[in-house]
N, C-alpha and C positions, 0 to 999 in steps of 0.2 A: 618484726620482719615480716610478718604476714599481712600487715597492715600496709606496709610498703609494697609488697608483692601484689596486693589486690588493687591498690592505687596505681600500679605500673601498668597492670593488665587492663583498668579501666580507660588509662591513657590511651594505651595502644588500640583499645577498642575504639575509642572515640576517633582516633586518627584514621582507622580503617574505614570506619562510616563517612567521615568527611572526604577521604579518597575516592570511595565508590560513586558517592553523590557529585564530585567533581568529573569523574568519567562519564556517569549518565548525561549531566548537564552538557559537556562538550560534544558527546556523542549524538545525543537528541537534537540539540541545537542544528548541528550539520545535516542530519538526516531530515529533520523537519523542512528544512531548507530546500532539499533536494524533491522531498515529494511536494512542495509547494510547486518547484518548477516544472515538475511533471505533470501536475495536475492543473495548472491553470490552462493548458492547452484542451483538455477535456471539458473544463468547466466553460471555455469560450467557443466550444465547437460550433455551436448554432451561428455565431457570428464569424469565426473563421471560415467557415464554409463559404460564406457570401464573397470574401475577398480572394480566396485562393483556387477557386474553382469556376469553371464558366457559368454564366447567369443563365436563367431559363428554366431549370429544373431543380427546385428546393431540395425535394426528397434526395435526389441524385447526388446533389452537392453534400447534402448532410451525411449521406452514407459514405461519400468520398473522403470526407473529413473524419468520420468515425473509423473508417478502414485505415486511414493513416495514423489516427490515434491508437489504433490496436497494433499498428506495426511497432510502436514503441514497446509494447507489452511482449509482442512475439520475439523481438530481438533480445529480451532481458535475459533469456538463458544462455546466449553467447556472451553476453557480458560476464555472466556468473561463472562460465569456463575461464575466460580469459583473466579477470579479475581474482577468481578464486585462486587459480594456480599461483598468482602472483601474492596473494594473501597467505597461501599455505608455505610459499618457498622463502619470500622476502619479508613478510610481516603483515599484520592485520592493519596497522595504522597507514603505512605508505600506500596499500591498495585504496583505502577509502579515502586519502587525501587526493589523489589522482581524479578519482570518480567525482570529486566534489566540483574540481575546476573544469572538467569535460561538461558536466551537466550546466554549470553556471554559464559557460561561453555559448553552448547550444541553444540555452533559452533565451540568451541576450540577442542573439542573432535571430531569432525568430520575431522578436519585436521589431528588428530593423529590415526584416526581408520585404521588397516590394510584392505588390499583389498581381492578380492574374491580368488585370487590365495594363499594368505596366511591363511585365516581362513574360507574358504568355504562359505557355506550358512549362516554363523553367519555376514558375513560383510554386505549382504543387510539387514539383520534382524536388527542389531545394528544401521545401518544407518538410517532405518524406526523409531527406538525408539528415536534416537536424533533428527531427523526432526518432530517427534510428540511433543518433548519438546520444540522445537522451535515454533511450532505451538501453543501451550499452552501459551507460554510467550507472543507471539505477540497478542493473544486473549485478554490480559489483559493490554498490555501497550497503544496501542492506545486510547482507550476509556478514560484512565487516563490522558493521556498527552493533549489530545482535551478539555476535561472537566475542567482539572487544569487551562488551559490557557483562556478558556471561561468565567471560574468562577472569573477570575482576571480581564477580560476584562469590560470597560465601557460600558454601555448601548449604542445602536446604532452603534458600532465598532467591535461586536464580529465576523462578517465575515471577515473583515480585518485583525484582530489579529490572529484568529484561522487559516487563510490561510497560515500562516507561517509553523505551524504545518504540513499543508496539502503539503507542498513542500518537507517535510523529506522523504516521500516514494520515490517519483522521484528522490530526491538527493540521497538517500541511495542507489538506483539502480545505478545512475550516477558514485557515489563513487566506489562500487563494480566493475562497468565496467572499471574505471580508474586505481584501484589497479591490477586488471587481466590483462588489457593491458600491464602496466608498468612492472609486473613480466614476462608475456610472451614475450615481447620484450627484456627484459634484460637477460632472461636465453636461449632464443632459444626455438623453437617449440618442439624439442625431450625432452629437460629437463624439460619443463613446463609440458607436457603430462605425463612425467615419475613420478615426485614428486612436481614440483613447484607450481601445483594447490594447493596444501596444504598449501601455504604461506598466501594468502588471509583470509583463516579460522583461522590460528594461530595469526594473527594481531589481532583478535577480543579481546583477553586477554587484550592487552594493552588499545585498545579504551574503552572497558566496564569499566575497573578500573579507568580510568580518568572521565568517565561520571558519575560514581557513586560517586567520589569525589564530583563533583560539585552538583549533585542532593542532596547529603546528607545535604547540607547547606540550602535547600530551605524550606520555610515554608508553611504550610497547606493552602488549599484555604480557602479565607474568608467567602464564600458563605456556604461551609461545615461547618466551624467553627461556623457560626452564626446559622446554623439549628442544629447544636450538642448542643449549648447552650441553645436555646430553647427547647429541647427535642422533635424534630421533626424527628429524623432519623427513619428509618424503621427497625424493629426488623428482618423482614423477606423479603428483597427486591425481591427474587425470587419469593415468593408467591404473593406480591403486584404488581409485575411486570407484571405476567403471569395468575394468577387466577382472578384479577379482570378485569371484561368485558371492561372497558374503556381504561385501560392500555394496556390490551392485544390487543385490536383493534388498538392502535397506533404502536404497535411492528409490527404487521403484514403489516399495511401502509406503515410502515418506509421501512420495507424488500421490498415488492412488488413494492411499488409506488415511492422508490428512490434508495436503497443500491444495489438491484439486477442488475438494469440496469447500475448502475455507476460501480459496480464491473467489469461486462463484458467490459465495455468500457476501464476501466483502464488497464485491462490484455492483451486485443486485441491489444491497442495501444503502449504497452510497451513490455510485454514478448512475445506475440504471434508473433507480428512483428520480433523479434529478431529469434525466432525458424523457422519462416516461410522462411527468409534470409538464416539461416545456413543449415536447414535440407532439406526444400522444393526447394528453388532456387539454393542451393549448393554455395552460395556466401562465399568467404574467411572468416574463423573465425575472423581474426584481422579486416578486412573490414566491417563485419556485426556488430562488437561491437563498431567500430568507428561511423558507421551510426547511431547506436542507441544512443549513448553518445553525439554526436553533436545534435542530434534532441532534446534529453532530456534538455541539456544546453540551447538551443534557446527556448525551451517552457517553462521551470520553471517559469519565471517571471510572465506568465498568471495566474497562480495559485494565486498571489497576486492580479492580478487585476480582477479576477472574484469574490475572496472573497470581495473585496472592492466594486464591483458593487453590490453584493447581499445585502449589507446593504442599498442600495439606491433604488434598484428596486425590489428586494425581491429574495429569494434563489430558490424557486421552479422553477420559469419560465426559469433560467439559466440552471439548471439541466435537465429539460425535453426538453430543446432545444438541449442541448448537446446529451442526448439519440438519439432524432429525427434525428439529422443531422448525426450523426456516423452511424446509421442504413441504412441511405439512401446512405451513401456515401462509406462504406467499399468494396464492389465488385469492383466498378471501381477503387478505390485506390490500391487495392491488384492486379487487371489485370496490373494496370500501374507499380506497383512494379516489376511484372515477366516481363515485356516488358523491363524495364530499366536495369534488372539484366542480359538480354541477353536471356532470355528463351523464348521470343516471337516467334510464328509460323511465324509472318511477318518478316520483314527487321529488325532486332534487332540494337539498337543504340550502343550496347556494345557487345562485346563476353563474354562468362561465365567468363573467366578470368579477364576480365576488365570492371565491371559494371559501370554505370553512377552514381558515387557516389554522387554528388550534388543532382540530382533528387531525389535518394533513401532517402536521409536526409530530402528533402522538404516533400516527401510522408509520412515519418514517423512523422515527424513535424507536420504535419496537424492531425494526429492521436492524437498526444501529446496535441494538442489545445482541441480537443473533451475531452480529459481526464482532462484538467485543468477546462473545464465548467462543469463537473458533480462532480469532486472531490474539486475543490477551494472552494466551499460554502458548502460542505455536513456536515462538523463538526458543524459549527453554525446552520446550518438545524435540525440536530438530537439532539443537547444539548437542543435547544429551544422546542422540541417537548415533553419533559418529566420532571415531577417534581424532584426537586433537590434531595429528599430523595431516589429515584430509578433511578436516572439519569445514573450513571454508569453502572448498571445492564442492564437498559432497553434499552440504545442506543448502548451497546456494542454488544448485541446479533444480531439485525437485520444488523449492520454493518459488524460483521464477517461472518455470513452465507452469505450475499450479496457479500462481497468480497472473503472470505474464500471458501466458496461453489460453488456459481455461477461463480465468477470470477476466482478463483483458477483452477476451471477445463477447462478453456479456452485453455490453450496450451495443454493439453492432449487430450481433445476432438477434438480439431482443427487438430492436428498432427495425431490422429487415424482416423479421417473422411478423409483426404488427402491420406492417405496409403492406406485406404479400397477402395476409389473410384477412384484414380489416378487423379482426378480433383482438381487443385490447389487452388481454391477458396471455395471448399466443406467445409472447416472447419469454414467459416465465418457464415454458417446456424445458429448455436448456440447462438453466441453473438447477431447476429442480432434479433433474435426472441425473447431474453431476454429483450433486449434495447426496442423493441418495446411494449411488455407487460407492461414493467415499465411506458413507456411513458403515456399509455392509462389509467392505473390504477392510476399514479400519477395525472394526468390532471382531471380525475373525482372524485377521492375519498380523496386525500390530500389536506388539506388546508394548505395554506401559515401563520405560524406563525407571528402575528403582535403586536406590543407594548408590546415586552416581557422586562419587567424590574426587574433587580435583586438588583439594588443599590439604595439606599435612598439617 
């Protein structure tokens, strides 16, 4: 009897592991594609600016494109509210199915949109509208995917399993860079800048359709189904999240004590690093993208490592350490990037046309490690802060304000500050200040969630 019981338990355990990996695979595939859609815009900002804004002032056109890029981040909190409510009332699965379709259609439409020379002022206007749709969709996607995986995960392993979702943002950027580089090298520079840049956008329709078919077969979260069966769903998750003092306090602490710093570290280490190489240091487009892509590839496994580590030593201390170390390191790192690109006023190691690529990869990789420290544990950290019946709404808003507003403004603010001052490291003042504020608020006021058990 004992042997039979042990065999049954082993079989059940194997079945549960197989189920969670299917959940992770399906959720991650869709989320990766949404991040790919969201980030090809940013990766192609320098080229898009030439097509959708008036010619004559390259800096103004780039800043206009970056501002449009930033609106996609700024509108993400509104998507979090809209789809967060749907996710808490109707279900997690339904919410992120809808966001996937919106994202795919908006991205494909950008690939078909005529430029400024064809339709004039309507070109940047329509580009802005499509970017806003992308932001709304992303505002609902991430929270749904992270919660869906977390609510399927066994107690004590949520950091590890949700860290796979955390890799999708970086992998989405990596895939976007890979597709862009392949297209650029295949067509040649002139053809790519003329029309080939549209191909990465148009590929979205195929990727989204495949992901939709995979996600359609998924079941709803067991934690949500149990809550619904017990009649404990919230009739008004927006009111319960933001009008009840105890929940509102958690939302504010999640924002200023975790996600704001996490957001600026994320976008400094990945997007601002790319813009800094391309627009400030004038590193060749292909070389700059290869540097970022190689650093992302080398750094991605650390998302899993820090997610796993957070299950053992706690999530808060890893996130806070990432904010503090990043804030202390950015200036010397970016001065080193300047030096190894050939811009140093001292004796440079390379000319501007032949930067020291291995050192640039290393310096960006170090920044990606900071990203993995703050981002790897953040999903489990956030889902454990809030009750099940308002979890989608409550965690999505601070996440998307922290990432969409604080983080999303990093490339625009940083590039504008460099342009205004002529100081290559002036753009780092903003992310350093936000990371420091988050560190102190998080250390003093945010408590580490402990002994969080959802499964009986």
